[in-house]
C-alpha positions as CSV (number, residue, x, y, z in Angstrom):
1,M,0.0,0.0,0.0
2,G,1.6,3.3,-1.1
3,F,1.6,6.5,0.8
4,P,-1.8,8.4,0.4
5,E,-1.3,11.4,-2.0
6,N,-4.3,13.3,-0.5
7,V,-2.0,14.7,2.2
8,L,0.2,16.4,-0.4
9,A,-0.1,20.1,-1.2
10,R,-0.8,21.4,-4.7
11,G,2.2,20.9,-6.9
12,E,3.9,18.7,-4.5
13,R,5.2,15.3,-5.8
14,V,6.5,12.2,-4.1
15,E,10.1,11.5,-5.0
16,R,10.6,8.5,-2.8
17,D,8.3,6.4,-0.6
18,L,10.2,4.0,1.6
19,H,9.7,1.5,4.3
20,P,12.5,0.3,6.6
21,H,14.7,-2.3,4.9
22,W,13.0,-5.6,4.4
23,L,15.7,-7.4,6.4
24,T,14.2,-5.9,9.5
25,V,11.3,-8.5,9.2
26,V,13.4,-11.5,8.2
27,V,13.8,-12.8,11.8
28,P,10.0,-12.4,12.6
29,T,9.2,-14.2,9.3
30,L,11.5,-17.1,10.1
31,L,10.1,-17.3,13.6
32,G,6.6,-17.5,12.2
33,L,7.6,-20.3,9.8
34,L,9.2,-22.2,12.7
35,L,6.1,-21.8,14.9
36,S,3.8,-23.0,12.1
37,A,6.1,-26.0,11.4
38,A,6.0,-26.9,15.1
39,C,2.2,-26.8,15.2
40,V,2.0,-29.0,12.1
41,W,4.5,-31.5,13.6
42,I,2.5,-31.6,16.8
43,A,-0.7,-32.2,14.9
44,V,1.0,-35.1,13.0
45,V,2.6,-36.9,16.0
46,T,-0.3,-36.5,18.5
47,P,-3.0,-39.3,18.5
48,D,-6.4,-38.6,17.1
49,D,-8.2,-38.7,20.4
50,D,-9.3,-36.4,23.2
51,T,-5.8,-36.1,24.6
52,G,-4.3,-35.5,21.2
53,N,-7.0,-32.8,20.4
54,R,-6.3,-31.1,23.7
55,I,-2.5,-31.0,22.9
56,Q,-3.3,-29.6,19.5
57,W,-5.5,-26.8,20.9
58,V,-2.8,-25.9,23.4
59,A,-0.2,-25.8,20.6
60,V,-2.5,-23.5,18.6
61,A,-3.0,-21.2,21.6
62,V,0.8,-21.0,22.2
63,L,1.3,-20.3,18.5
64,V,-1.2,-17.4,18.6
65,V,0.2,-16.0,21.9
66,V,3.8,-16.1,20.7
67,A,3.2,-15.1,17.1
68,I,1.2,-11.9,17.7
69,P,4.0,-10.0,19.5
70,A,6.9,-11.7,17.8
71,V,5.7,-12.0,14.2
72,V,2.5,-9.9,13.5
73,V,3.4,-6.8,15.4
74,P,6.9,-6.4,13.8
75,Y,5.5,-6.9,10.4
76,L,2.7,-4.4,10.9
77,R,5.2,-1.9,12.4
78,W,7.4,-2.3,9.3
79,R,4.5,-2.0,7.0
80,T,3.0,1.1,8.6
81,T,6.3,3.0,8.8
82,H,6.8,5.4,5.9
83,Y,9.7,7.6,5.0
84,V,8.5,9.8,2.3
85,V,10.6,12.4,0.4
86,T,8.7,14.9,-1.6
87,S,9.6,18.0,-3.6
88,H,8.7,20.1,-0.5
89,R,9.5,18.2,2.6
90,V,10.5,14.9,4.3
91,M,7.6,13.1,6.0
92,V,7.8,10.4,8.7
93,R,4.8,8.3,9.6
94,R,4.8,5.6,12.2
95,G,2.3,3.6,14.2
96,I,-0.1,0.7,14.0
97,L,-3.0,1.8,16.1
98,T,-1.7,5.1,17.4
99,K,-0.2,7.2,14.5
100,T,2.7,9.6,14.9
101,G,4.1,11.8,12.2
102,K,6.6,14.5,11.5
103,D,7.1,16.8,8.6
104,I,10.4,18.6,7.9
105,T,10.2,21.2,5.2
106,L,13.2,21.3,2.9
107,S,13.8,25.0,3.7
108,K,14.4,24.2,7.4
109,I,16.9,21.3,6.8
110,T,20.4,22.4,7.6
111,D,22.3,19.2,7.1
112,V,21.7,15.6,6.0
113,S,24.2,12.8,6.8
114,F,24.1,9.1,6.5
115,Q,25.9,6.3,8.3
116,Q,26.5,2.7,7.1
117,T,28.1,-0.2,9.0
118,L,29.8,-3.0,7.1
119,L,26.7,-5.1,7.3
120,D,24.6,-2.1,6.0
121,R,26.9,-1.7,3.0
122,M,26.5,-5.4,2.3
123,I,22.7,-5.3,2.3
124,G,22.3,-1.8,0.9
125,S,20.9,-0.1,4.0
126,G,21.9,2.6,6.5
127,S,20.6,5.4,8.6
128,L,20.0,9.1,7.9
129,H,20.4,12.0,10.3
130,I,18.5,15.1,9.4
131,E,19.3,18.4,11.2
132,S,16.6,21.1,11.1
133,A,16.6,24.7,12.1
134,G,14.4,26.0,14.8
135,D,13.1,24.4,18.0
136,S,12.2,21.1,16.4
137,P,14.6,18.2,17.3
138,D,16.7,16.4,14.7
139,E,15.3,13.3,13.1
140,D,17.1,9.9,12.8
141,L,15.8,7.5,10.2
142,A,17.0,4.0,10.8
143,N,17.2,1.1,8.3
144,I,16.8,3.2,5.2
145,P,17.3,1.3,1.9
146,H,20.1,2.9,-0.1
147,S,20.6,5.6,2.5
148,N,23.4,7.2,0.5
149,E,21.2,7.7,-2.5
150,V,18.4,9.1,-0.4
151,Q,20.8,11.6,1.2
152,Q,21.9,12.8,-2.3
153,L,18.3,13.0,-3.3
154,V,17.3,15.2,-0.3
155,N,20.3,17.5,-0.9
156,R,19.3,17.9,-4.6
157,L,15.7,18.7,-3.6
158,I,16.9,21.2,-1.1
159,D,18.9,23.1,-3.8
160,E,15.9,23.0,-6.2
161,D,13.6,24.2,-3.4
162,D,15.9,27.1,-2.7
163,L,16.1,28.1,-6.3
164,R,12.4,27.9,-6.7
165,R,11.9,30.2,-3.6
166,R,14.4,32.7,-4.9
167,S,12.8,32.8,-8.3
168,H,9.4,33.5,-6.7
169,V,10.8,36.3,-4.7
170,R,12.4,37.9,-7.8
171,E,9.1,37.6,-9.7
172,D,7.1,39.2,-6.9
173,F,9.6,42.0,-6.6
174,A,9.5,42.7,-10.4
175,V,5.7,42.7,-10.2
176,D,5.7,45.2,-7.4
177,E,8.2,47.5,-9.3
178,D,5.9,47.4,-12.4
179,E,2.9,48.4,-10.3
180,E,4.8,51.3,-8.8
181,L,5.9,52.6,-12.2
182,L,2.4,52.8,-13.6
183,P,1.0,56.4,-13.5
184,P,-2.1,56.8,-11.4
185,E,-5.3,56.9,-13.3
186,P,-7.3,60.1,-13.0
187,P,-10.5,59.6,-11.0
188,D,-13.8,59.6,-12.9
189,R,-15.8,62.6,-12.0
190,P,-18.6,64.7,-13.6
191,V,-17.8,67.9,-15.5
192,L,-18.4,71.0,-13.4
193,A,-20.6,73.8,-14.6
194,E,-17.8,76.3,-14.8
195,E,-15.8,73.9,-16.9
196,R,-18.7,73.6,-19.4
197,R,-18.9,77.5,-19.6
198,R,-15.2,77.8,-20.2
199,P,-14.4,78.5,-23.9
200,R,-12.6,75.7,-25.8
201,R,-9.5,76.6,-27.7
202,L,-9.7,75.6,-31.3
203,D,-6.8,74.6,-33.5
204,D,-6.8,78.0,-35.3
205,G,-6.4,79.9,-32.0
206,S,-10.0,81.1,-31.8
207,D,-12.2,80.4,-28.8
208,Q,-15.5,78.5,-29.1
209,P,-17.9,78.3,-26.1
210,L,-18.7,74.9,-24.9
């Protein structure tokens, strides 16, 4: 399921929609397979009587109790965690039942750095550290797929956003200058009586009453 685009502003586009690296759910997946295999093995070796049925139900109950926190929750946490890079900001969304989110506009980002261990370089993962101006704390994004590429993408978008803002400022300044140079239009008003009685100068120099 992709990130919902109805939260985007007009003209904003999604550059990268990421989940944490898929290796973060490898261990829960293997554990789920082992638990399922254990239940199947118990169902095969237990006798088909009342005692065997009770053992099988106990095995299923243990499977459910262990699988929910150890398998289901990590998978849902991975699936509901979004690292979204757009043309205007970096968005972070987390949470299964209780949602938390943070938006960092590109104009407030002062530095973006990444860190990779040897294992991260082998699997193509890493972490990003985003420093932002103001009172908001810095943001650490862990287990980012291709973190070095994401860092370069964010830096490029910051430069493009800065150029776009500067061009808008120059355009607004030019419009204001044009408006100031225009001469004021004379107000519309009715012709006064004395102006109607004032003689009008003709081209030959003679006067003609209005």
